[in-house]
PAFISE-166239 format. One record per residue (C-alpha): x negated, y, z; residue in one letter; residue number from 1. Coordinates in Angstrom, 2 decimals. Each point is the difference from the previous one (the first is absolute). Last residue first. Example, Ala and Ser with C-alpha at 12.3 -4.5 7.8 and 13.67 -1.06 7.14 Angstrom:
BEGIN
<atom X="-13.67" Y="-1.06" Z="7.14" residu="s" num="2"/>
<atom X="1.37" Y="-3.44" Z="0.66" residu="a" num="1"/>
This chain:
BEGIN
<atom X="-89.24" Y="112.33" Z="102.18" residu="p" num="218"/>
<atom X="-3.10" Y="-1.73" Z="1.18" residu="l" num="217"/>
<atom X="-2.06" Y="-1.93" Z="-2.59" residu="e" num="216"/>
<atom X="0.11" Y="-3.60" Z="0.18" residu="p" num="215"/>
<atom X="-3.46" Y="-1.41" Z="1.63" residu="a" num="214"/>
<atom X="-2.50" Y="-1.47" Z="-2.24" residu="e" num="213"/>
<atom X="-1.82" Y="-2.78" Z="2.04" residu="k" num="212"/>
<atom X="-2.64" Y="1.05" Z="2.29" residu="k" num="211"/>
<atom X="-3.69" Y="-0.72" Z="0.47" residu="e" num="210"/>
<atom X="-0.54" Y="0.72" Z="3.76" residu="r" num="209"/>
<atom X="-0.85" Y="3.38" Z="1.81" residu="l" num="208"/>
<atom X="-1.44" Y="-0.81" Z="3.29" residu="g" num="207"/>
<atom X="-3.20" Y="1.88" Z="-0.73" residu="p" num="206"/>
<atom X="1.92" Y="2.91" Z="-1.25" residu="h" num="205"/>
<atom X="-0.74" Y="0.68" Z="-3.66" residu="g" num="204"/>
<atom X="2.90" Y="2.53" Z="-0.37" residu="p" num="203"/>
<atom X="1.44" Y="1.20" Z="3.33" residu="v" num="202"/>
<atom X="3.79" Y="-0.44" Z="0.36" residu="m" num="201"/>
<atom X="0.08" Y="-2.85" Z="2.62" residu="g" num="200"/>
<atom X="-0.73" Y="-3.77" Z="-0.48" residu="h" num="199"/>
<atom X="2.33" Y="-2.00" Z="2.22" residu="g" num="198"/>
<atom X="2.60" Y="2.89" Z="0.67" residu="y" num="197"/>
<atom X="0.10" Y="1.03" Z="-3.61" residu="l" num="196"/>
<atom X="-0.14" Y="-3.50" Z="-1.27" residu="d" num="195"/>
<atom X="2.53" Y="-1.17" Z="2.23" residu="g" num="194"/>
<atom X="2.45" Y="2.75" Z="-0.84" residu="a" num="193"/>
<atom X="-0.10" Y="-0.71" Z="-3.70" residu="l" num="192"/>
<atom X="-0.03" Y="-3.89" Z="0.67" residu="r" num="191"/>
<atom X="2.90" Y="0.23" Z="2.47" residu="a" num="190"/>
<atom X="2.03" Y="2.27" Z="-2.67" residu="l" num="189"/>
<atom X="-0.59" Y="-2.71" Z="-2.77" residu="t" num="188"/>
<atom X="0.92" Y="-2.72" Z="2.39" residu="p" num="187"/>
<atom X="3.10" Y="1.67" Z="1.36" residu="a" num="186"/>
<atom X="1.62" Y="1.12" Z="-3.29" residu="d" num="185"/>
<atom X="-0.51" Y="3.34" Z="-1.24" residu="y" num="184"/>
<atom X="2.44" Y="2.55" Z="-1.66" residu="r" num="183"/>
<atom X="3.06" Y="-1.61" Z="1.97" residu="g" num="182"/>
<atom X="1.04" Y="3.00" Z="1.76" residu="s" num="181"/>
<atom X="-0.32" Y="-2.21" Z="3.42" residu="l" num="180"/>
<atom X="-3.68" Y="-0.46" Z="-0.91" residu="l" num="179"/>
<atom X="-1.38" Y="3.20" Z="-1.43" residu="y" num="178"/>
<atom X="1.14" Y="3.13" Z="1.65" residu="v" num="177"/>
<atom X="1.47" Y="-1.05" Z="3.32" residu="r" num="176"/>
<atom X="-2.36" Y="-3.04" Z="0.59" residu="i" num="175"/>
<atom X="-2.88" Y="1.85" Z="-1.05" residu="l" num="174"/>
<atom X="1.05" Y="2.91" Z="2.13" residu="r" num="173"/>
<atom X="0.29" Y="-2.24" Z="3.08" residu="e" num="172"/>
<atom X="-3.21" Y="-1.82" Z="-0.76" residu="l" num="171"/>
<atom X="-2.04" Y="3.33" Z="-0.20" residu="t" num="170"/>
<atom X="1.13" Y="0.94" Z="3.45" residu="g" num="169"/>
<atom X="-0.47" Y="-3.27" Z="1.33" residu="n" num="168"/>
<atom X="-3.63" Y="-0.57" Z="-1.09" residu="f" num="167"/>
<atom X="-1.00" Y="3.63" Z="0.92" residu="c" num="166"/>
<atom X="1.45" Y="-0.82" Z="3.49" residu="q" num="165"/>
<atom X="-1.73" Y="-3.34" Z="0.30" residu="s" num="164"/>
<atom X="-3.20" Y="1.40" Z="-1.12" residu="v" num="163"/>
<atom X="0.12" Y="2.52" Z="2.82" residu="f" num="162"/>
<atom X="1.16" Y="-2.56" Z="2.55" residu="t" num="161"/>
<atom X="-2.89" Y="-2.23" Z="-0.93" residu="p" num="160"/>
<atom X="-2.63" Y="3.03" Z="0.37" residu="d" num="159"/>
<atom X="-2.69" Y="-0.81" Z="-2.42" residu="l" num="158"/>
<atom X="-3.62" Y="-0.43" Z="1.21" residu="e" num="157"/>
<atom X="0.12" Y="-3.87" Z="-0.46" residu="p" num="156"/>
<atom X="0.41" Y="0.01" Z="-3.59" residu="r" num="155"/>
<atom X="2.64" Y="-2.79" Z="-0.72" residu="c" num="154"/>
<atom X="-0.48" Y="-3.59" Z="-0.85" residu="f" num="153"/>
<atom X="-2.84" Y="-0.85" Z="2.66" residu="g" num="152"/>
<atom X="2.24" Y="-2.19" Z="1.96" residu="a" num="151"/>
<atom X="0.25" Y="2.53" Z="2.83" residu="g" num="150"/>
<atom X="1.09" Y="2.53" Z="-2.40" residu="q" num="149"/>
<atom X="2.51" Y="-2.43" Z="-1.16" residu="e" num="148"/>
<atom X="1.30" Y="-0.21" Z="3.48" residu="f" num="147"/>
<atom X="0.29" Y="3.75" Z="0.37" residu="a" num="146"/>
<atom X="1.96" Y="0.01" Z="-3.23" residu="v" num="145"/>
<atom X="2.50" Y="-2.18" Z="1.07" residu="n" num="144"/>
<atom X="0.49" Y="1.72" Z="3.18" residu="q" num="143"/>
<atom X="0.36" Y="3.16" Z="-1.88" residu="s" num="142"/>
<atom X="2.52" Y="-1.86" Z="-2.01" residu="i" num="141"/>
<atom X="2.06" Y="-0.70" Z="3.11" residu="l" num="140"/>
<atom X="-0.16" Y="3.48" Z="1.27" residu="a" num="139"/>
<atom X="1.14" Y="1.65" Z="-3.20" residu="v" num="138"/>
<atom X="2.75" Y="-2.63" Z="-0.20" residu="i" num="137"/>
<atom X="1.10" Y="1.23" Z="3.69" residu="e" num="136"/>
<atom X="0.03" Y="3.38" Z="-1.16" residu="e" num="135"/>
<atom X="2.23" Y="-0.81" Z="-2.87" residu="r" num="134"/>
<atom X="2.26" Y="-1.61" Z="2.32" residu="l" num="133"/>
<atom X="0.04" Y="3.02" Z="2.53" residu="a" num="132"/>
<atom X="1.02" Y="2.22" Z="-2.80" residu="a" num="131"/>
<atom X="2.95" Y="-2.26" Z="-0.91" residu="n" num="130"/>
<atom X="3.06" Y="1.99" Z="0.88" residu="f" num="129"/>
<atom X="-1.13" Y="3.41" Z="-1.24" residu="d" num="128"/>
<atom X="-1.94" Y="-1.05" Z="-3.06" residu="s" num="127"/>
<atom X="2.60" Y="-2.48" Z="-1.52" residu="d" num="126"/>
<atom X="-2.57" Y="-1.51" Z="-2.20" residu="f" num="125"/>
<atom X="-0.74" Y="-3.34" Z="1.96" residu="y" num="124"/>
<atom X="3.32" Y="-1.91" Z="1.18" residu="g" num="123"/>
<atom X="2.40" Y="1.60" Z="-2.27" residu="i" num="122"/>
<atom X="-1.91" Y="0.03" Z="-3.20" residu="s" num="121"/>
<atom X="-1.68" Y="-3.16" Z="0.93" residu="a" num="120"/>
<atom X="3.37" Y="-1.52" Z="0.24" residu="l" num="119"/>
<atom X="1.05" Y="1.25" Z="-3.43" residu="k" num="118"/>
<atom X="-3.19" Y="-0.81" Z="-1.91" residu="p" num="117"/>
<atom X="-0.54" Y="-3.60" Z="1.71" residu="n" num="116"/>
<atom X="-2.02" Y="-2.11" Z="-2.37" residu="d" num="115"/>
<atom X="-1.63" Y="3.05" Z="-1.56" residu="i" num="114"/>
<atom X="-0.77" Y="1.32" Z="3.33" residu="f" num="113"/>
<atom X="-1.49" Y="-3.09" Z="1.20" residu="y" num="112"/>
<atom X="-2.05" Y="-0.26" Z="-3.28" residu="q" num="111"/>
<atom X="-1.90" Y="3.22" Z="0.89" residu="l" num="110"/>
<atom X="-1.26" Y="-1.58" Z="3.24" residu="l" num="109"/>
<atom X="-1.08" Y="-3.25" Z="-1.53" residu="a" num="108"/>
<atom X="-1.63" Y="2.05" Z="-2.75" residu="e" num="107"/>
<atom X="-2.04" Y="2.02" Z="2.35" residu="i" num="106"/>
<atom X="-1.33" Y="-3.04" Z="1.54" residu="a" num="105"/>
<atom X="-0.90" Y="-1.69" Z="-3.33" residu="n" num="104"/>
<atom X="-1.63" Y="3.36" Z="-1.07" residu="s" num="103"/>
<atom X="-2.27" Y="0.03" Z="3.03" residu="i" num="102"/>
<atom X="-0.94" Y="-3.77" Z="-0.57" residu="k" num="101"/>
<atom X="-0.83" Y="0.77" Z="-3.53" residu="d" num="100"/>
<atom X="-2.29" Y="2.72" Z="0.94" residu="g" num="99"/>
<atom X="-1.52" Y="-2.27" Z="2.74" residu="i" num="98"/>
<atom X="-0.90" Y="-2.60" Z="-2.44" residu="r" num="97"/>
<atom X="-3.92" Y="0.44" Z="0.10" residu="y" num="96"/>
<atom X="0.08" Y="-0.01" Z="3.53" residu="h" num="95"/>
<atom X="1.29" Y="-3.69" Z="0.37" residu="e" num="94"/>
<atom X="2.81" Y="-0.28" Z="2.41" residu="a" num="93"/>
<atom X="-1.09" Y="-1.72" Z="3.34" residu="e" num="92"/>
<atom X="1.44" Y="2.83" Z="2.08" residu="a" num="91"/>
<atom X="3.47" Y="-0.21" Z="-1.42" residu="p" num="90"/>
<atom X="1.36" Y="3.20" Z="-1.74" residu="i" num="89"/>
<atom X="3.03" Y="1.25" Z="2.10" residu="k" num="88"/>
<atom X="3.06" Y="-0.31" Z="-2.36" residu="a" num="87"/>
<atom X="1.74" Y="-2.64" Z="1.99" residu="n" num="86"/>
<atom X="0.51" Y="2.53" Z="2.99" residu="s" num="85"/>
<atom X="1.12" Y="2.65" Z="-2.20" residu="i" num="84"/>
<atom X="2.77" Y="-2.26" Z="-1.68" residu="v" num="83"/>
<atom X="1.08" Y="-1.22" Z="3.39" residu="v" num="82"/>
<atom X="0.10" Y="3.49" Z="1.69" residu="r" num="81"/>
<atom X="2.04" Y="1.01" Z="-3.27" residu="l" num="80"/>
<atom X="2.80" Y="-2.67" Z="0.84" residu="e" num="79"/>
<atom X="0.47" Y="0.93" Z="3.82" residu="t" num="78"/>
<atom X="0.05" Y="3.67" Z="-0.88" residu="q" num="77"/>
<atom X="2.46" Y="-0.46" Z="-2.89" residu="v" num="76"/>
<atom X="2.16" Y="-1.97" Z="2.11" residu="r" num="75"/>
<atom X="-0.10" Y="2.27" Z="2.97" residu="d" num="74"/>
<atom X="0.98" Y="2.86" Z="-2.48" residu="a" num="73"/>
<atom X="3.03" Y="-2.12" Z="-1.13" residu="l" num="72"/>
<atom X="1.02" Y="-0.70" Z="3.53" residu="h" num="71"/>
<atom X="-0.11" Y="3.67" Z="0.94" residu="e" num="70"/>
<atom X="2.03" Y="0.71" Z="-3.09" residu="r" num="69"/>
<atom X="2.75" Y="-2.56" Z="1.35" residu="i" num="68"/>
<atom X="-0.22" Y="1.65" Z="3.48" residu="a" num="67"/>
<atom X="0.55" Y="3.56" Z="-1.32" residu="d" num="66"/>
<atom X="3.17" Y="-1.16" Z="-2.04" residu="k" num="65"/>
<atom X="1.40" Y="-1.04" Z="3.42" residu="s" num="64"/>
<atom X="0.33" Y="-2.87" Z="2.23" residu="k" num="63"/>
<atom X="-1.11" Y="-2.71" Z="-2.22" residu="f" num="62"/>
<atom X="1.37" Y="-3.56" Z="-0.30" residu="h" num="61"/>
<atom X="3.63" Y="0.10" Z="1.29" residu="l" num="60"/>
<atom X="-0.03" Y="3.65" Z="-1.11" residu="y" num="59"/>
<atom X="-0.04" Y="-1.07" Z="-3.61" residu="f" num="58"/>
<atom X="2.88" Y="-2.44" Z="0.33" residu="t" num="57"/>
<atom X="1.95" Y="2.62" Z="1.56" residu="p" num="56"/>
<atom X="-0.67" Y="2.26" Z="-3.09" residu="q" num="55"/>
<atom X="1.61" Y="-2.72" Z="-2.12" residu="t" num="54"/>
<atom X="-1.73" Y="-2.15" Z="-2.63" residu="y" num="53"/>
<atom X="0.21" Y="-0.10" Z="-3.83" residu="g" num="52"/>
<atom X="-3.72" Y="0.12" Z="-0.72" residu="v" num="51"/>
<atom X="-0.64" Y="3.38" Z="-1.34" residu="r" num="50"/>
<atom X="3.25" Y="1.46" Z="1.83" residu="a" num="49"/>
<atom X="-2.16" Y="-1.04" Z="3.22" residu="v" num="48"/>
<atom X="-2.62" Y="2.41" Z="-0.69" residu="i" num="47"/>
<atom X="2.11" Y="2.92" Z="-1.46" residu="g" num="46"/>
<atom X="2.20" Y="-0.04" Z="3.26" residu="s" num="45"/>
<atom X="-3.32" Y="0.01" Z="2.07" residu="v" num="44"/>
<atom X="-0.90" Y="3.12" Z="-1.78" residu="k" num="43"/>
<atom X="-3.05" Y="1.13" Z="-2.08" residu="a" num="42"/>
<atom X="-0.19" Y="3.81" Z="-0.37" residu="d" num="41"/>
<atom X="-2.44" Y="0.60" Z="2.63" residu="r" num="40"/>
<atom X="-1.95" Y="-3.01" Z="-0.55" residu="f" num="39"/>
<atom X="-0.51" Y="0.57" Z="-3.85" residu="g" num="38"/>
<atom X="2.55" Y="-0.69" Z="-2.51" residu="k" num="37"/>
<atom X="-1.58" Y="-2.82" Z="-2.16" residu="e" num="36"/>
<atom X="-2.48" Y="-1.34" Z="2.40" residu="a" num="35"/>
<atom X="2.28" Y="0.05" Z="3.04" residu="i" num="34"/>
<atom X="2.74" Y="-1.68" Z="-1.84" residu="e" num="33"/>
<atom X="-2.04" Y="-2.72" Z="-1.61" residu="d" num="32"/>
<atom X="-1.94" Y="-0.72" Z="3.20" residu="i" num="31"/>
<atom X="3.16" Y="0.00" Z="2.01" residu="a" num="30"/>
<atom X="1.60" Y="-2.43" Z="-2.52" residu="a" num="29"/>
<atom X="-3.16" Y="-2.32" Z="0.54" residu="e" num="28"/>
<atom X="0.38" Y="0.33" Z="4.04" residu="i" num="27"/>
<atom X="3.68" Y="-0.65" Z="-0.27" residu="l" num="26"/>
<atom X="-0.60" Y="-3.25" Z="-2.02" residu="r" num="25"/>
<atom X="-2.67" Y="-1.03" Z="2.35" residu="e" num="24"/>
<atom X="2.22" Y="0.45" Z="3.04" residu="r" num="23"/>
<atom X="2.82" Y="-1.87" Z="-1.69" residu="t" num="22"/>
<atom X="-2.27" Y="-2.90" Z="-1.05" residu="r" num="21"/>
<atom X="-1.14" Y="-0.16" Z="3.80" residu="g" num="20"/>
<atom X="3.63" Y="-0.06" Z="1.40" residu="s" num="19"/>
<atom X="0.75" Y="-2.91" Z="-2.53" residu="k" num="18"/>
<atom X="-2.90" Y="-2.05" Z="1.31" residu="s" num="17"/>
<atom X="0.99" Y="0.80" Z="3.40" residu="i" num="16"/>
<atom X="3.53" Y="-1.11" Z="-0.59" residu="d" num="15"/>
<atom X="-1.28" Y="-3.25" Z="-1.82" residu="r" num="14"/>
<atom X="-2.35" Y="-0.83" Z="2.74" residu="k" num="13"/>
<atom X="3.00" Y="0.54" Z="2.60" residu="s" num="12"/>
<atom X="2.40" Y="-2.31" Z="-2.08" residu="e" num="11"/>
<atom X="-2.86" Y="-2.43" Z="-0.08" residu="e" num="10"/>
<atom X="-0.11" Y="0.02" Z="3.74" residu="g" num="9"/>
<atom X="3.45" Y="-0.14" Z="0.46" residu="r" num="8"/>
<atom X="0.39" Y="-3.24" Z="-2.17" residu="e" num="7"/>
<atom X="-2.99" Y="-1.74" Z="1.90" residu="g" num="6"/>
<atom X="1.88" Y="0.93" Z="3.35" residu="r" num="5"/>
<atom X="3.46" Y="-1.33" Z="-1.09" residu="g" num="4"/>
<atom X="-0.04" Y="-2.94" Z="2.37" residu="n" num="3"/>
<atom X="-0.17" Y="-2.37" Z="-3.12" residu="s" num="2"/>
<atom X="1.90" Y="-3.36" Z="0.36" residu="m" num="1"/>
């Protein structure tokens, strides 16, 4: 005869699973609500209405609208850390392929914004709320640059933070103007940016490689 412990355990697992699904649905609804209306005009009532929940259900999972925005910003921060960490050029890479490696690293970062356009707009482009996040990204990329200088992939006299600030400022504009508008896809935009950062603007530069014909900028 069953003592009921197994049944209670299974019920507990189902309750946890249901609670997790509810939380995820609220998060996805919040992404849509905030991305479409902006944080100031987004409302908890609007979030729960999108998924057919009540406001008390929302407050079981998040203390406030600010709390769910903090969760979204933390999520973007964590995911971008992983993308940037994986984008570091390995020390054993062949020097003649560095241009391709730079393009691949840029493409991985751009692809994150393609895959998460609404979430990225909340977690990255909200200038007041996420200034600290962008500064952290500058620091992370400068660490990558310093590592790549040590491996002989970047000019040693360059200030890694200066390079990272230039790169991030450029990237923000490229994402807004070309990527999220659909004017270029991630691989094309990465190739253009990678060529610029990998080979510069001066004709006949010693590092200039033979390039494929690039699409004309609009």
